[in-house]
Every structure is written in C-alpha cells, then in structure tokens.
C-alpha positions in Angstrom: 106.9 102.7 112.4 107.1 101.5 116.0 109.5 98.6 115.6 113.2 99.1 116.4 115.2 100.0 113.3 118.7 98.7 112.5 121.2 100.0 110.0 123.6 97.9 107.9 126.2 98.8 105.4 125.3 96.1 102.9 122.5 93.6 102.3 125.0 90.8 103.1 125.6 92.4 106.5 121.9 92.4 107.2 121.4 88.8 106.2 124.3 87.6 108.3 123.1 89.7 111.3 119.6 88.2 111.0 121.1 84.7 110.9 123.0 85.4 114.1 120.0 86.9 115.8 117.9 83.9 115.0 115.3 85.9 113.0 115.3 83.6 110.0 114.1 80.1 109.2 117.6 79.2 108.2 117.3 80.7 104.7 118.2 84.3 103.6 115.6 87.0 103.9 114.6 90.1 102.1 115.5 93.4 103.8 112.4 94.8 105.7 113.2 98.4 105.1 110.8 101.0 106.6 109.6 102.0 103.2 108.9 98.4 102.1 107.1 97.6 105.3 105.0 100.8 105.0 104.1 99.9 101.4 102.7 96.6 102.6 100.6 98.3 105.3 99.4 100.8 102.7 98.4 98.1 100.3 96.2 96.5 102.9 95.0 99.8 104.3 96.2 98.8 107.8 97.7 101.0 110.5 101.0 99.7 112.0 99.5 99.1 115.4 96.3 97.3 114.2 96.0 94.0 116.1 95.8 91.0 113.8 95.8 88.4 116.6 97.1 87.4 120.0 98.6 84.4 121.8 97.5 85.1 125.4 99.5 82.2 126.8 102.7 83.7 125.5 101.7 87.4 126.0 102.1 87.9 122.3 100.3 90.6 120.3 100.7 90.4 116.5 100.4 93.8 115.0 100.0 94.6 111.3 103.5 96.1 111.3 105.1 92.9 112.8 103.2 90.8 110.3 104.3 93.1 107.4 108.0 92.9 108.5 107.9 89.1 108.3 106.0 89.1 105.0 108.7 91.3 103.5 111.4 89.1 104.9 109.6 86.0 103.4 109.9 87.5 99.9 106.2 88.4 99.5 105.0 91.1 97.1 102.8 93.8 98.6 99.8 92.3 96.7 100.1 89.1 98.8 99.9 90.9 102.1 96.1 90.8 102.6 96.3 87.0 102.1 99.1 86.8 104.7 97.0 88.9 107.1 94.0 86.6 106.7 96.3 83.5 107.3 97.7 85.0 110.5 94.2 85.9 111.7 93.0 82.4 111.1 96.0 80.8 112.8 95.8 83.1 115.8 92.1 82.6 116.4 91.3 80.8 119.6 90.5 77.4 118.0 93.5 77.8 115.7 95.4 77.0 118.9 98.8 78.6 118.1 100.3 77.8 121.5 99.9 74.0 121.2 100.3 73.5 117.4 103.6 75.4 117.2 105.0 74.1 120.5 104.1 70.4 120.2 106.7 67.7 120.2 105.1 66.3 117.0 106.2 69.3 114.9 102.8 70.1 113.4 102.9 72.4 110.3 100.4 75.0 109.2 98.7 74.4 105.8 97.2 77.4 104.0 94.5 76.9 101.4 93.5 79.9 99.3 90.1 80.2 97.6 88.4 82.7 95.4 89.7 85.3 93.0 92.9 85.9 94.9 94.2 82.6 93.5 94.2 83.9 90.0 95.1 87.5 90.8 98.2 86.5 92.7 99.1 83.5 90.5 98.8 81.0 93.4 99.5 77.5 92.1 96.5 75.1 92.4 97.6 72.5 89.9 100.8 70.4 89.3 103.4 70.8 92.0 101.2 73.0 94.2 102.6 71.6 97.4 106.2 72.0 96.4 108.7 74.7 95.5 109.0 76.9 92.4 105.9 79.2 92.8 106.6 82.6 94.4 103.1 83.3 95.8 102.7 79.8 97.4 106.2 79.7 98.8 106.3 83.2 100.2 102.8 83.4 101.6 103.3 80.1 103.5 106.8 81.2 104.6 105.4 84.5 105.9 103.0 82.7 108.2 105.8 80.6 109.5 108.1 83.5 110.1 105.4 85.3 112.0 105.0 82.1 114.1 108.8 82.1 114.7 109.5 85.8 115.2 106.3 87.1 116.7 104.9 84.1 118.4 108.3 83.0 119.6 108.1 79.4 118.3 111.9 79.0 118.0 113.3 75.5 118.0 114.6 74.4 121.4 112.7 77.4 123.0 108.9 77.4 122.6 109.1 75.1 119.5 109.8 71.7 121.1 109.4 69.5 118.0 111.5 66.4 118.3 112.0 66.2 114.5 109.9 69.0 112.9 109.0 68.8 109.2 110.0 70.5 105.9 106.4 71.7 105.7 107.3 74.2 108.4 109.2 76.2 105.9 106.1 76.8 103.8 102.9 75.0 103.0 100.4 77.0 100.8 98.2 75.9 98.0 95.1 77.1 96.2 92.0 75.1 95.4 91.6 74.3 91.7 88.1 75.7 91.3 88.3 75.9 87.5 88.8 72.2 86.9 86.7 71.0 89.8 83.1 69.8 89.4 82.5 70.7 93.1 81.4 73.6 95.2 84.6 75.3 96.4 85.7 75.0 100.0 85.0 78.6 101.0 81.5 78.5 99.6 80.8 75.3 101.6 82.0 77.2 104.6 79.5 80.0 104.1 81.3 82.6 101.9 80.2 84.0 98.6 81.9 82.5 95.5 83.4 85.9 94.6 85.0 86.3 98.1 88.7 85.4 98.5 89.4 83.4 101.7 92.2 81.6 103.5 91.8 78.4 105.4 94.6 77.4 107.8 94.8 73.8 109.0 97.4 72.7 111.5 98.7 69.5 110.1 100.2 66.6 112.2 100.4 64.1 109.3 100.4 64.6 105.5 99.8 61.3 103.8 99.0 60.1 100.3 96.2 57.7 99.6 97.3 56.3 96.3 95.0 54.2 94.2 95.7 53.8 90.5 93.4 50.7 90.1 89.9 51.8 91.2 87.7 53.4 88.7 84.7 54.1 90.9 84.1 56.7 93.7 83.5 53.9 96.1 86.8 52.2 95.3 88.8 55.4 95.7 87.1 56.3 98.9 87.8 52.8 100.3 91.5 53.5 99.7 91.2 56.9 101.4 89.4 55.3 104.3 92.2 52.7 104.8 94.8 55.4 104.8 92.9 57.6 107.3 92.3 54.6 109.6 96.0 53.5 109.4 97.2 56.9 110.4 94.4 58.1 112.7 93.8 61.6 114.0 93.6 63.2 117.5 91.0 65.3 119.2 90.0 66.5 122.7 87.1 67.9 124.7 88.1 71.5 124.2 87.9 71.2 120.4 84.6 69.4 120.6 83.0 68.0 117.4 84.2 70.7 115.0 87.5 69.0 114.2 88.6 68.7 110.6 90.5 66.5 108.1 91.4 68.0 104.8 91.4 65.8 101.7 93.2 67.2 98.7 91.8 65.3 95.7 94.0 65.1 92.7 92.9 65.3 89.1 93.1 61.5 88.4 90.8 60.7 91.3 88.6 63.7 90.7 87.6 62.7 87.2 86.0 59.5 88.5 84.0 61.4 91.0 83.0 63.9 88.3 82.1 61.1 85.9 79.8 59.5 88.4 78.3 62.8 89.4 79.4 62.6 93.0 79.4 65.8 95.1 81.6 66.5 98.1 78.6 65.8 100.3 78.1 62.3 98.7 81.8 61.6 99.4 81.3 62.5 103.1 78.2 60.4 103.3 80.1 57.4 102.0 83.2 57.9 104.2 81.5 58.9 107.4 80.1 55.5 108.7 83.4 53.8 107.6 85.5 56.2 109.6 83.3 55.7 112.6 83.6 51.9 112.6 85.6 50.5 115.5 89.4 50.3 114.7 90.5 46.9 113.4 94.0 45.3 113.6 96.6 47.9 112.6 94.1 50.7 112.6 93.7 53.9 114.7 90.8 56.0 115.8 89.8 58.8 113.5 88.6 61.6 115.8 86.1 63.5 113.7 83.0 64.9 115.3 80.7 65.1 112.2 80.7 64.5 108.5 81.1 68.2 107.7 84.5 68.1 109.3 85.8 66.4 106.2 87.0 69.4 104.1 87.5 68.4 100.5 89.8 70.4 98.2 90.5 69.9 94.5 94.1 70.5 93.7 97.2 69.0 92.0 98.1 68.0 88.5 97.6 65.0 86.3 99.4 61.8 86.4 99.5 60.4 90.0 96.2 58.8 91.1 96.3 60.2 94.7 94.3 61.9 97.3 96.3 63.6 100.0 95.0 63.6 103.6 96.0 66.4 105.9 95.4 65.1 109.4 95.2 67.7 112.2 97.0 68.6 115.3 94.8 70.0 118.2 93.1 72.8 116.2 90.2 73.5 114.0 90.6 74.5 110.3 89.8 78.2 110.4 88.6 80.1 107.3 89.0 83.9 107.2 88.1 86.3 104.4 90.8 88.2 102.5 90.1 91.9 102.9 90.3 93.8 99.6 93.5 95.6 98.9 92.2 99.1 99.4 95.5 101.0 99.4 95.8 104.6 100.6 96.0 107.9 98.9 
C-alpha cells in the first residue's frame, strides 16, 4: 500500500473526518481499510501502482490502488472491481475527455453501460428501475467512478468542477443492457467485442431526455417521436472529436416490442433516423452534431409500462467501450 494511512477510533469518526476533508460525495462512505483495498486489488489481479489512466492537464495519475480505495468507499463488492476499473479506463481515455466533461459549467454526468456476462454475474439491473436507486451493483459501480473523478481527478465543486447547477446523475449512473429480452445485437458486439466478453461503455451525458410516445404502433412513428426529441434538445460537437461522436438511445420494452414485431434491427433504426437528424433545423429545433449513423448507440433496457425511449445526449467526448478483464485473483 502506497497511500497515506489514517487511524480512527470508530467508524463514525472516519465518516465525519471524510466529510470534513471533502473526500465524499456528500453521502457516508465505507471504510477503505488496507485489507479491504488489497482484497479488491487481489480480486482483479492488479498491483497497487498499476496505472489505470491519466489526466495530463491536471497532472493526475489514477493508479489501481487509488481506484480501489474509492470503489471500497462507494460500497462496491470486490467482484465489482474489474467493472469499475474498465469504467475508469474508458473515462480516462483521451477521447473520454475527463478534463472537459468533469469541469464543464453544464455539469455533464458519466453514464456507465455494462454488457456481457458480468451483468448477470454481478446482478446489474437491466430492467425496471435500472436508472434509479435500489440496486447495489448499479449504484455502487456508478458511484465508484464518480468518486474517482472527485478524489483522484480533483473534480470538486467550486474547484475543478465548475458546474453551475450539476445533476443528481453525478452521484451514480450505471445500467446494464437487457440482452435477454432484446431482439437485437448487443451494444458491445456491435462495437467489435465477442458476445461472451463483458464490457463497459462510458458516455459523458449533457442531457438525459425521454422521448415518450404511447400512441404510435410502428417503428416509423416511434422514431419520428425520437427524432423530434433529439432535434428539440440538440447535441454539441467540435473539430477535435471529429465524426465519431455518439448519442445513446435507451429503448424501453414498450417501444422495443414494436421494433421486434416489425423485424427492425438497430441498423434499420439508424438508417431511418439518420437523414431526419441531418435535415436543417426548423423553428424551435437545434442542430444534432453526429458525424455518422454508427454514432447512434442503441441499448435495450428498462421495464414494462412506460412507452419511452431515453436519449443520452453527449458532452464533448466519445462513448468509449472497454473490456472487463476477468477476475483472476491471486494465490
């Protein structure tokens, strides 16, 4: 262990000290004891000083030990740690653009989407309530990434986090794709990974908006509603990001069944939306900055009832997908 160690008489003393030092997101944390942190590192087969990622503009180096400390604090189980590591790697990649997306006045959040066997092994919620509270894996994996952003990447409100309002999604934002009920190719397979590989995709989200449509019964009608929502909200881009920008569409069960019934693939959905998103903005509409149809990432998730597709519109970053390395453990 290379991090500075602190001793406290009680757990309550530790929690209050962490509050005072600004090491929490405003909620209590679990005690990152040396033994607990080491168990996380052992579970992932990582040395404490292994570099997970960097933020050169902040002179930040995120080591496995620092990530493990924050994962413990977030309430993760050791089994979740490889997923947290993959999420941190994705966010700290160059085009994940940590510096801008965590320092922006807009208060962008970081959405984590898990694919592959890890969803079932770790009981990650992919169905009803997947974007909300009440599921340990979702809540703590998403929170761990945000604590790393705060404590390691120094995105502290009124310091390097300059958000004017921020968003509750900055506490935690993690879902799994509902691959079992979906008629579609999963997100990670579309992005070049084997179906049996577990992956994490991180998208920095400026806007999270619902395209509700409980009237349409055809793919075209539903996508027309999605198109209106996207064009009303708009999305940003710049030269540095180029054409590989992304918008994530989280399609709920009520909409998904109409696509399934009509035999529409994710690719057909893109082909229908693309020319409509590229049309010049009309009255009350904004530009949707998307470089190519493949930038629309479609995810099946959510429960029955509400006829909605949720759109995750980006801040200045790509959606980055990283594989989850197997939990190898150590003897």
